[in-house]
PAVEXKE-113506 format. One line per 3 residues: number of its first residue (from 1); for each residue x, y, z of C-alpha. Coordinates in steps of 0.02 Angstrom, whole numbers. Layout:
N
NUM = X,Y,Z; ...
# end
This chain:
392
1 = 825,-2268,-291; 836,-2088,-231; 653,-2051,-262
4 = 590,-2191,-150; 512,-2152,18; 528,-2276,160
7 = 383,-2366,243; 435,-2278,402; 392,-2112,320
10 = 221,-2178,271; 189,-2235,449; 248,-2067,514
13 = 121,-1984,398; -21,-2092,463; 31,-2055,642
16 = 33,-1869,606; -139,-1874,529; -205,-1966,680
19 = -126,-1843,799; -189,-1702,690; -367,-1731,745
22 = -320,-1646,909; -148,-1569,894; -105,-1534,713
25 = 15,-1614,589; 202,-1583,609; 356,-1661,529
28 = 517,-1649,627; 693,-1616,563; 759,-1756,452
31 = 588,-1840,432; 460,-1849,292; 273,-1877,288
34 = 232,-1961,123; 78,-1934,16; 40,-2062,-121
37 = -133,-1999,-167; -238,-1847,-124; -230,-1761,44
40 = -348,-1619,89; -267,-1482,193; -439,-1425,251
43 = -448,-1530,409; -615,-1540,502; -549,-1458,659
46 = -439,-1330,574; -277,-1416,629; -114,-1346,568
49 = 13,-1422,449; 196,-1380,483; 375,-1442,472
52 = 539,-1400,556; 633,-1262,467; 817,-1305,482
55 = 970,-1356,381; 891,-1529,379; 705,-1486,379
58 = 554,-1597,392; 452,-1622,233; 274,-1659,180
61 = 311,-1758,22; 209,-1806,-131; 251,-1943,-256
64 = 205,-1944,-440; 23,-1897,-462; -5,-1863,-277
67 = -77,-1693,-232; -126,-1581,-87; -297,-1502,-108
70 = -404,-1364,-31; -255,-1256,14; -305,-1085,83
73 = -249,-946,198; -268,-981,383; -232,-1163,429
76 = -255,-1252,262; -76,-1235,204; 93,-1310,251
79 = 197,-1196,362; 366,-1263,311; 437,-1376,177
82 = 348,-1474,40; 441,-1600,-69; 392,-1676,-236
85 = 455,-1841,-309; 426,-1870,-496; 432,-2057,-461
88 = 440,-2099,-647; 260,-2042,-668; 274,-1854,-669
91 = 115,-1752,-673; 86,-1606,-792; 124,-1491,-646
94 = 139,-1492,-458; 88,-1354,-336; 181,-1335,-171
97 = 52,-1270,-44; 179,-1184,67; 160,-1026,171
100 = 194,-943,338; 102,-833,464; -68,-897,403
103 = -24,-838,227; -27,-963,84; 110,-931,-45
106 = 102,-1068,-177; 237,-1114,-301; 196,-1221,-453
109 = 320,-1312,-565; 260,-1358,-739; 311,-1522,-824
112 = 424,-1583,-683; 549,-1716,-732; 491,-1896,-707
115 = 638,-1925,-589; 641,-1748,-521; 650,-1712,-335
118 = 611,-1533,-285; 566,-1447,-123; 522,-1272,-66
121 = 461,-1167,81; 402,-987,93; 508,-879,210
124 = 429,-716,267; 538,-560,279; 683,-470,198
127 = 798,-599,115; 944,-488,169; 911,-532,350
130 = 816,-697,342; 931,-845,322; 892,-978,193
133 = 918,-1127,311; 953,-1262,181; 1081,-1166,77
136 = 1266,-1197,106; 1429,-1134,33; 1412,-986,-85
139 = 1222,-998,-79; 1215,-993,111; 1186,-845,226
142 = 1088,-691,181; 1028,-650,6; 1054,-462,-5
145 = 912,-375,-97; 1036,-241,-151; 1139,-370,-248
148 = 1064,-403,-419; 1111,-417,-602; 1032,-309,-738
151 = 894,-285,-781; 843,-313,-598; 863,-154,-496
154 = 763,-199,-342; 707,-355,-246; 556,-364,-132
157 = 589,-372,55; 425,-463,86; 495,-638,74
160 = 573,-778,-29; 548,-961,-73; 688,-1075,-18
163 = 713,-1178,-175; 792,-1352,-177; 829,-1439,-342
166 = 879,-1603,-260; 890,-1700,-422; 981,-1563,-518
169 = 863,-1567,-668; 743,-1421,-638; 833,-1304,-759
172 = 717,-1248,-898; 558,-1286,-802; 424,-1152,-781
175 = 394,-1089,-605; 237,-991,-559; 212,-913,-386
178 = 72,-827,-293; 137,-657,-237; 96,-546,-88
181 = 26,-371,-117; 160,-281,-218; 68,-118,-249
184 = 192,-21,-144; 343,-109,-220; 321,-110,-408
187 = 201,-94,-553; 134,-251,-636; 236,-235,-795
190 = 397,-206,-696; 385,-360,-586; 500,-508,-621
193 = 528,-678,-543; 708,-683,-481; 826,-818,-419
196 = 976,-813,-302; 1128,-887,-390; 1243,-884,-240
199 = 1296,-702,-252; 1161,-606,-347; 977,-604,-388
202 = 953,-643,-574; 803,-619,-688; 703,-779,-717
205 = 555,-700,-808; 641,-615,-954; 487,-508,-985
208 = 328,-450,-900; 239,-608,-836; 141,-545,-685
211 = -48,-558,-690; -55,-406,-574; 33,-330,-425
214 = -102,-361,-295; -122,-502,-168; -120,-677,-247
217 = -76,-616,-421; 39,-737,-511; 217,-715,-573
220 = 310,-837,-684; 487,-874,-740; 604,-1009,-801
223 = 712,-1092,-669; 900,-1098,-696; 1032,-1213,-624
226 = 1117,-1168,-460; 967,-1066,-396; 942,-1085,-209
229 = 804,-958,-178; 665,-876,-277; 603,-699,-249
232 = 509,-554,-326; 608,-419,-414; 577,-262,-516
235 = 660,-189,-671; 624,-12,-611; 679,78,-455
238 = 576,24,-305; 437,140,-256; 484,271,-124
241 = 428,163,22; 381,-18,48; 256,-25,190
244 = 250,-161,321; 110,-184,449; -4,-35,488
247 = -122,-20,636; -237,116,705; -308,107,882
250 = -422,233,968; -421,222,1158; -455,345,1301
253 = -466,496,1187; -306,454,1093; -284,391,916
256 = -121,294,899; -59,244,726; 89,125,706
259 = 172,73,545; 331,0,474; 428,30,316
262 = 527,-119,252; 629,-5,139; 633,177,88
265 = 707,265,-62; 723,454,-81; 599,468,63
268 = 557,635,147; 402,624,256; 240,532,296
271 = 68,608,308; -55,517,420; -230,537,349
274 = -400,498,423; -572,476,348; -748,451,412
277 = -812,368,253; -654,304,166; -682,427,25
280 = -639,601,90; -468,607,174; -392,741,287
283 = -219,753,358; -201,714,543; -16,752,552
286 = 154,744,468; 304,638,520; 480,656,449
289 = 563,501,376; 686,413,491; 787,351,344
292 = 961,426,336; 969,536,181; 799,464,137
295 = 864,288,101; 846,130,205; 854,-56,167
298 = 803,-107,344; 640,-102,441; 596,66,519
301 = 458,88,648; 346,242,658; 214,299,782
304 = 91,442,771; -27,500,909; -171,623,899
307 = -269,676,1053; -443,751,1060; -432,940,1083
310 = -398,976,1268; -492,1141,1262; -647,1056,1195
313 = -639,924,1330; -617,1055,1466; -761,1159,1401
316 = -877,1010,1392; -824,958,1567; -867,1128,1642
319 = -1028,1131,1543; -1077,965,1620; -1042,1032,1794
322 = -1152,1184,1763; -1296,1074,1711; -1295,993,1883
325 = -1254,1139,1999; -1394,1133,2129; -1497,1286,2161
328 = -1364,1422,2182; -1374,1487,2004; -1537,1553,1934
331 = -1599,1480,1771; -1563,1638,1670; -1386,1650,1739
334 = -1354,1467,1704; -1413,1489,1525; -1292,1632,1492
337 = -1148,1541,1577; -1179,1389,1469; -1179,1493,1311
340 = -1019,1578,1366; -932,1413,1401; -985,1344,1232
343 = -914,1498,1148; -754,1489,1249; -729,1305,1208
346 = -762,1334,1023; -643,1482,1017; -506,1391,1111
349 = -524,1237,1002; -517,1340,842; -373,1454,892
352 = -261,1328,980; -96,1307,890; -65,1122,870
355 = 99,1031,840; 115,906,698; 66,766,817
358 = -88,862,876; -147,918,704; -315,848,652
361 = -363,803,830; -548,838,802; -551,715,656
364 = -450,591,757; -595,558,874; -716,520,731
367 = -602,441,599; -651,264,553; -511,236,428
370 = -326,281,420; -195,276,284; -14,332,266
373 = 46,441,123; 234,440,91; 315,588,3
376 = 485,579,-80; 608,721,-101; 546,755,-277
379 = 366,779,-221; 302,610,-281; 193,515,-160
382 = 140,338,-123; -17,289,-28; -23,139,89
385 = -167,19,108; -315,80,210; -340,10,386
388 = -493,19,497; -478,108,664; -500,-14,809
391 = -582,56,966; -528,-7,1136
# end
């Protein structure tokens, strides 16, 4: 029967678990590691769980009432493909503990068919450029986020779940996923679970089903036939910018801020802001959008640098020299020279005309937190997450 798993797969699973005590658990292309009971993903030594990601991937499989427990970000998740066999004893639901890049992204199917065989894996990145390895024919290749049916007007570039309905009976089942942070993509009530039907992303939710738009909120929908991937869509225009990674590093008197946008819409400029306490924010500088005509569906990279005021550094350097000049300058003369240098440094620092990159340099040396504010052509703005400045 098609839901049976060979003894070889069971032995492979035991071998992997044994090896996992030192090297981690991995299933190679075309193989399966079977689970007939309960397997904890929280291994004592923090070993990883992974499978090959290919047209014929490896699978961690579960039969009937079997489950994977203690899934969490880090190492306690399966980086790759998870398969479920109903095995004539279907559970009320089954959760696929799949993820990537140390990020758990679960998918749960409710009331799976007793003979159902389903598999999935989380694929990080824009579906337009990240191939769904198991899809063939019309469902193969890229899944363009710009191709969708109403009411969907935008699809998240953060990632997708490769969905395999291997028994062909998943239609009508409820799917619930754990979503990444969507605060810069769409509002809670606008989010929808979407499926790739071979040429377009289609609405699977039908109404607002998201529990929120922040990290690990849930989003539900009803699976349809011929769906080969599952994503996160919105029924409103995407927010002006979808931010990717952001970093802020202070080193050798220079604050360097790097960030990515995964997509931009009607975008005009970005303001880099710094804060000492995370409450009061001041602009460090302004960077124009790189998006042509303000629109981009691909990743764009930005960098901002702010140096400590050169005049202030020079003044403090000369002041330090004066403090240690031996003998040649009388105490009264040294006192007046020091006062003069302090005044000169203060004046130069206050009157120096800075470029956009140099603006806010004084705050740059004391800022503990950084955020990016994106402005669109209509004056609306979107604020990124806050990152802590790392000193090197």
